[in-house]
N, C-alpha and C positions, 0 to 999 in steps of 0.2 A: 225361957227364952231369954236370951241377952240382947241387948241393942245391936250387937254386931253380927247377930246369928240371923242369916237371911233364908236358909233353908238350902241354900246350895251345896256343890261340893266343895270340898277343899282338894287343895294342889295335891296332897299326898293321896288321896282317895282316886284322883284322877291319874296319877302316875301308875298306881297299882292297877287300875282297870286297863290301861294302855299294856301294862307288861303282860297280863294274862292274856290278853288278846294276840299280842305278838307272839308268846309262848305256844299259843293254840295254833296259830297259823304256821308257825315254824315246824310244829310236830305233824302236822297234815299234809304241809306242800308237797312231799314226796309223792304222796296217793294220788294227786292231781296232775303229776308231770306226765306230758303227753310221750315221754320217751325220745324227745327230739334230741337231746345231748348223746344219747347212745347211737342214734342213727348218725348225726353229725361226726361224731368220733370215728364209727367206720369209713365213712365218706373220705375223712381226713387220711385215714390209713391208706385206703386205695389211692388217692392221689399222692401221698408221699411214697408209696411204692413206685408208681408211676415215674415220679423225679429220681427215685434212687438208681432206676434202670437206665434212665437218661444219663444222668450224672458218672454212672459206672461203665456205661458202654457195653452192658451186657443184660441178656433178658431176665427177667424175675417174675416167677409165677407166686399167685396167691391160691389157696386151696390145699387139700390133703394130698391129692397126687397131681401135681402140675407136671408138665413137660417134662421130661428126662434132660433136655439140653437147657434148661432154664434152671437157675437158683431159684429155691422157694422161701417164702416167709409164711409164718402163722400169723393170723389175726389176732390182735389184741383182745383180751375178755372186755367187752364193752358193756355187758348186761342185755345185749340184743341177742336174739337166737337167729342164726341163719336158717331160712325157710327154704328158699332155692339158690343154686350158684351152678354155674356152667358147669358141665360133665368135664372132670379132671382138670378143673379150675381156670383161671385167667392168667394170661401171660401178657406182660408189657414187653415189647422189644427194645432194642437200644435206642430205636427211633421216637420211643413212648406211645407207640400204637397199641390198642389192644389187638390180640390174636387168640385163636382157639386151638388147643391141643389136636383136634381132629383133622388138621390139616386144613382148617378154615382160614380164611382171610382176616382182613381187618374188617370188624363189624360191631355194631351196638350189643351192649350187655347190659343185663339186668339182674341185680342180686336183690332177693327179698328178704326182708329182716322183721322179726317181730319182736316187740317188749310189751310186756304187761297188757297182752290182747289188741295192741295196735300194731299196725304194719306200716312199713316203708319200703320203699325200692331206693338202691343206690344204683345209678345209672351212669355207665360209662359209654361216651359217645364214640363213633368211628375215628374221631380225630383224638381221643384220649381225654376229653374233659370229664371231670367226675362232679356228680351234683345227687343230692337226694331230695326225694318228695313223699309225702304220706299217702299211703293207699287207703 
């Protein structure tokens, strides 16, 4: 034992330990993800589709088989799986209000998504506001 050795950690040892903890956290963080980024990405896509319908002055539908009178867009791959979607899709008119293809008028619409065992709902209000919430 030297007169300068007090039995504590050196700066180099502390940096190595912090680096190892940081690496372990970076590798395991995706496993703890709640999927909220995927749900937010899909909600932003729905809101952007609504804005595109208003800006373009024509109806735009979301879904596999939207109304024949509307242009259609396909949802980007967000990592989240669609659990439920309105039959024949969701259509935003030139006024930005959501409609159904089955002859229905303006109404609230809920799209359920799932990511890594967690679920969330993207909710489109009768006035066209888009939000998401965990389920």
